[in-house]
BAFI-3210 file (N, C-alpha, C; in Angstrom, 3 decimals, decimal comma, padded with zeros to 6 digits):
// residues 60
n [1|2|3|4|5|6|7|8|9|10|11|12|13|14|15|16|17|18|19|20|21|22|23|24|25|26|27|28|29|30|31|32|33|34|35|36|37|38|39|40|41|42|43|44|45|46|47|48|49|50|51|52|53|54|55|56|57|58|59|60]
n.u [-005,679|-004,896|-002,837|-002,143|-004,481|-005,563|-007,618|-009,483|-008,683|-010,281|-012,139|-012,023|-012,974|-012,310|-009,170|-007,053|-002,943|-003,177|-005,731|-005,110|-002,654|-003,771|-006,035|-004,078|-002,291|-004,473|-005,737|-003,437|-002,851|-004,831|-004,930|-002,482|-000,114|001,296|002,130|002,872|004,123|004,021|005,055|005,680|008,064|010,638|008,272|006,852|004,880|002,520|001,609|003,928|005,963|007,260|009,373|007,504|008,622|010,937|013,609|012,907|011,510|011,922|008,896|008,293]
n.v [-000,450|-000,398|001,860|002,201|000,953|-001,463|-000,690|-000,890|001,133|001,249|-000,754|-003,012|-004,434|-005,891|-004,912|-003,815|-003,086|-000,808|000,981|-000,311|001,895|004,681|004,981|005,263|007,243|009,166|008,410|010,079|012,117|013,342|012,488|011,149|008,255|005,402|002,392|-000,743|-003,215|-006,003|-009,090|-007,710|-007,739|-005,895|-005,395|-002,801|000,605|000,968|003,650|005,662|004,283|003,480|002,040|-000,897|-002,463|-002,712|-004,674|-008,055|-009,475|-011,361|-012,514|-013,264]
n.w [026,496|023,274|022,053|019,072|016,744|014,276|011,426|008,848|006,362|003,689|001,181|-001,494|-003,398|-006,266|-007,731|-009,788|-009,807|-010,667|-010,136|-006,960|-006,533|-007,134|-005,317|-002,441|-003,782|-003,175|-000,245|001,026|000,274|001,312|004,236|006,649|006,632|006,714|004,739|004,355|002,537|001,598|-000,301|-002,570|-003,679|-005,699|-007,900|-009,566|-009,608|-011,673|-012,953|-011,291|-011,278|-009,619|-007,424|-005,628|-003,061|-002,136|-000,985|000,405|002,568|005,832|006,612|003,880]
ca.u [-005,999|-003,611|-002,720|-002,653|-005,479|-005,435|-008,561|-009,650|-009,614|-010,680|-011,901|-011,628|-013,558|-011,658|-008,306|-006,059|-002,272|-003,321|-006,572|-004,500|-001,698|-005,411|-006,384|-003,200|-001,770|-005,707|-005,747|-001,941|-002,969|-005,817|-003,750|-000,190|-000,435|002,417|001,549|004,185|003,795|004,254|004,815|005,568|009,510|011,014|007,584|006,591|003,113|002,124|001,399|004,874|007,343|008,441|008,921|006,398|008,963|012,736|013,978|012,590|011,045|010,897|007,375|007,718]
ca.v [-000,065|000,307|003,348|001,727|-000,251|-000,828|-000,828|-000,659|002,588|001,164|-002,112|-003,090|-005,967|-006,118|-004,707|-004,411|-002,210|001,271|000,865|000,264|002,969|005,570|004,867|005,026|008,657|009,740|009,156|010,109|013,623|013,897|011,873|010,846|006,986|004,228|001,602|-001,549|-004,267|-007,372|-009,949|-007,521|-007,616|-005,878|-004,883|-000,776|001,258|000,907|005,572|006,239|003,173|003,724|000,048|-001,279|-003,147|-002,429|-005,981|-009,062|-008,937|-012,608|-013,123|-013,984]
ca.w [025,682|022,843|021,202|018,018|016,614|012,878|010,877|006,831|005,840|002,803|000,731|-002,485|-003,722|-007,325|-008,046|-009,531|-009,283|-010,866|-008,489|-005,585|-006,419|-007,684|-004,097|-002,095|-003,638|-002,277|000,542|001,069|000,169|002,755|005,860|006,944|005,862|006,369|004,064|004,688|001,298|001,473|-001,434|-004,132|-003,905|-006,853|-008,395|-009,788|-009,661|-012,615|-012,717|-011,346|-011,587|-008,309|-006,858|-004,025|-001,977|-001,659|000,056|000,732|004,721|006,719|006,329|002,832]
c.u [-005,365|-003,630|-003,275|-003,257|-005,964|-006,682|-008,278|-010,019|-010,513|-011,441|-012,224|-011,906|-012,434|-011,059|-007,129|-004,787|-002,168|-004,073|-005,812|-003,505|-002,534|-005,766|-005,609|-002,625|-003,133|-005,558|-004,432|-002,161|-004,622|-005,344|-002,696|-000,760|000,786|001,962|002,853|003,532|004,237|004,345|005,101|007,637|009,936|009,789|007,089|005,019|003,960|002,174|003,079|006,616|008,462|007,840|008,354|007,681|010,600|013,450|012,915|012,184|010,640|009,790|007,554|008,571]
c.v [000,606|001,367|003,039|000,516|000,025|-001,155|-000,606|000,264|001,939|-000,149|-002,271|-004,645|-006,456|-004,534|-004,731|-003,442|-000,702|001,269|000,855|001,729|004,417|006,181|005,526|006,667|009,680|009,433|009,352|011,371|014,637|013,137|011,841|009,271|006,184|003,175|000,531|-002,860|-004,903|-008,542|-008,936|-006,800|-006,642|-005,445|-003,507|-001,159|000,903|002,832|005,982|005,300|003,491|002,473|000,224|-001,551|-003,517|-004,580|-006,911|-008,735|-011,281|-012,944|-013,371|-015,179]
c.w [024,452|022,343|019,782|017,428|015,140|012,887|009,147|006,574|004,515|002,161|-000,386|-002,968|-005,092|-007,817|-008,684|-009,723|-009,587|-010,154|-007,650|-005,284|-006,242|-005,573|-003,105|-001,779|-003,505|-000,909|001,808|001,223|001,822|004,758|005,991|006,874|005,844|005,695|003,955|003,149|001,382|000,810|-002,909|-004,212|-005,691|-008,147|-008,384|-009,643|-011,361|-013,871|-012,672|-011,827|-011,210|-008,396|-005,266|-003,033|-002,760|-002,522|000,089|002,000|004,259|006,501|004,903|002,950]
res [m|s|a|c|n|p|f|p|l|h|k|l|a|h|y|d|l|a|d|l|e|k|l|l|k|a|l|r|q|d|i|k|l|t|v|e|f|i|g|f|t|g|e|r|w|p|a|s|q|k|l|i|q|r|k|r|v|p|l|e]
***
């Protein structure tokens, strides 16, 4: 049995970056959460204006 068994914590049928930013903020208040974003190089969160992904990764 693997110690790390990823599974979805939440699913959004329709979302935009603002909705995703709000959801992640709420989840991070309750649990320690690590999220790796791929395909968001140079994009910024709408509310905080923080970079979502700094460097392009080999998977892109």
